[in-house]
N, C-alpha and C positions, 0 to 999 in steps of 0.2 A: 504493500500500500504506500509506503514511504517513497519507494522508487517511482511508483506510478504518479505520485503528486509532483515529483521533481520533473518527470517527463512532461506532464500536463502544463506545469509552470513554464518550462522552456518553450513549449509550443505556443503558449499564449504570448510570450515575449516576442517570438519570431513573427507572429501574426500582427501584433501592434506595430512592430518595426516596419513591416511591409506596408501596412496601412498608412503609417506616418510618412514614409517616402512618397507614397502616392498622393497624399493630401496636403503636404506642406505648401503653404502659400495659396491654398484654395480658398474658396468663398463659403465653404460649408460651415454649419453651425454646430457640428458634432464635437464631442469631447476630444477625439484624436486630433482633429484639425486645430482646435484651439490650443492643445498642448504643444504641438510641434511648430506652429506658425508664430513668428516673433510678434510680441505685443508692441504697444506704443513706446515702451522703453527698450525694445530690442531683445527682450528676454524670451527664451523658448527652451523647452526640454530637448535634449538630444533624442535620437530614435531609441537608443538603448535605455535612456532614463524613462522615456514614455512607456516602453515595454515593461520595465520593472515596476513602474508606478501602478500599472493595471493589476499587478498581483495583489496589492493592498486592498482596493475596493472589492475585488472578487472574494478574497478571504474575509474581509471585514463585513461585507454585506451578507455573507453566509453564516459564519460562525456566531457573530453577535446576535443576529435575529433568531437563529435557530435556538440558541441557548436562552434567549429571553422568553421564547414561547414555552420551552420546557420548564423554566422557572415559573412562568405564569400558571401552568397546570399545577405545579407543586404548591404555589402560594394559595391558589383558590381552593385547593384541597385542604390545606392547613387552616385556612380562614374561611369556613363555609358561609359565615355571615356576610363576608365581602362578596362572595359569589352570588348570594341571594340579592344583595343590594345591586349588583351589576345587572342581573337578569331582570330586575324589576323595572329598569329603564336602560336597556343596553345602549341604545344610540345616544342617550343623553349622558351616559357615564363612561363609555368605553375610552374616550380620549384621556380622561383623568386616570383611568385604570392602567392604560399603557404606560403613562409617565410614572406611575407609582411602581409598576412592575420593574421598569428600568432602574428607578432609584433604589428600590429595596434589594434587587439582585445584583445590580451593577455588573453587566457582562464583561466589561473591561476594567480590571482591578486597578491598574496604574499606567502612567506614561512617564517617560523620562524626557527632560528638555535641557538644552544648553543655555546658560545665561549669556546674553549678547552684549551686555554693558554692565558696568558697576552700578549697583542699586541697593536698595534696602527693602525688605519685605517683612512687614509686621515686626520691625525692630531688629531683624536679622540681616547683617551685611552680606551681600553677595557680590562676588567678583566676576568680571567677564571671563568666560571659559568654565566657570563652575557648572557642575551637573546637579540638577535638582530632580526629585521624583514627585510627581503629582499623584497622590493616593486618592483615587476617585472613590473607592469604597468608604474611606474615612470621611471624605467631604460629604458624601451622601447620607452620613449618619451624624452630621455635625449638630450637637445640641444647641449651638448658638443660632442655627438656621432653621432647624426642624423641631417642632413640638413632638415629643414622644417618638424619636427617630427610628426606634426598632419596631414600631407598629406598622402593619400593612394596612393603609387606609386609602382607598381609591377616591375618596372625596377630598383628599388633602389639597388645599389651595391657599396660597400659591405652593408650587412644588418646584423650586429652583434647583433641581438636581444637576449634576455634571456628568450623567451617564452618557450623554452624547458629546461630551467635551465642554470646555468653557467658551465664552464669546470670543470671536476673533477668527483668523484665517484657518485655524485648526479645528473648527467646529465640524461635526460629522457631515460629510458630503452627501450621505444617503439617508439623512434623518427622516425625510418625508416618506421615502420608500419603506424604511424600517417600520415607522408608525403604521403605515397602511398594511404592511404584511402581517404584523402582529394583530391588528384589528380584524382583518379578514379571517385569519386563522382561528382566532377566538370566537368570532361570530359563527363560523362553520362548526367548530367543535361543540360549542355549548348549545347550539340549536339542533344540530343533527344527532348529537350524542349527549343528551342533557344530563346524564348521570356519570359521565366520564370523570375519573378521579385517579390520582396517583395512589398506588397501593404499597409503596415502600420507599425507602431512602434512595436518593439518586446516587448513581455511580459517578463521582465527580472526576473531572480531569485534573491530573496532578500538574498544576501550573500556578505560578505567582502572577501571571499576566491575564489569563482568560479564566473567568468564572464559568467554566464549561461543565456541561453535563453529558457524559458519554451514553448513559442509559438511565431510563426512569420507568420503573414498572407501573402499569396502569391497567384499569379495567373499565368496562362499560357494558351496557345492555345493547346487543345488536338491534338496530332499528328493524321494524317489521317491513317485509318486502312490499313494494308498491302493488296495489290491487290491480 
């Protein structure tokens, strides 16, 4: 499986490099054209950089969303009152539910960043070149920001979590797609399989970066066949 992922990644890089060579300087509004065509400041990714870049959204758009959906089933099983609250007004509460699932589970645990200039952060001096770690899981349970941060509350408002990153250029590129995917999946699961529930502890991924779930046992009553 690991070798297969390496081969697939290499094929994706070659595909994007080829598309970049074909589209550089074109008038297209697609992502590849924008990445390899110089902007007003003359900046553009090389074909190799563009190919490598696409590995990130492919992995990020799959791993994080898939894990968020698994965590959602786990959370709504552990907190049945929240599930009843959601299903009482699904369309009115699903947006807040998605945000709270991401906050409570935080699919990406941390990121590392490089300090670009001397500065001070909350009284701590930082020098240019220092490496800092952003602990997303800790920020999403910050008592100074969230009331009862360990509680799973789909009506939490406001919910200024950093599960999709903080404000600025590093904010999640696929945030709208991720929210839509989780929404659609939960709508289908909870309406077509109304009693679906986790039946055991998740088999967690051994990682300090991804709060991943490899397997989650679950059960449901099969729907009756269409008449």
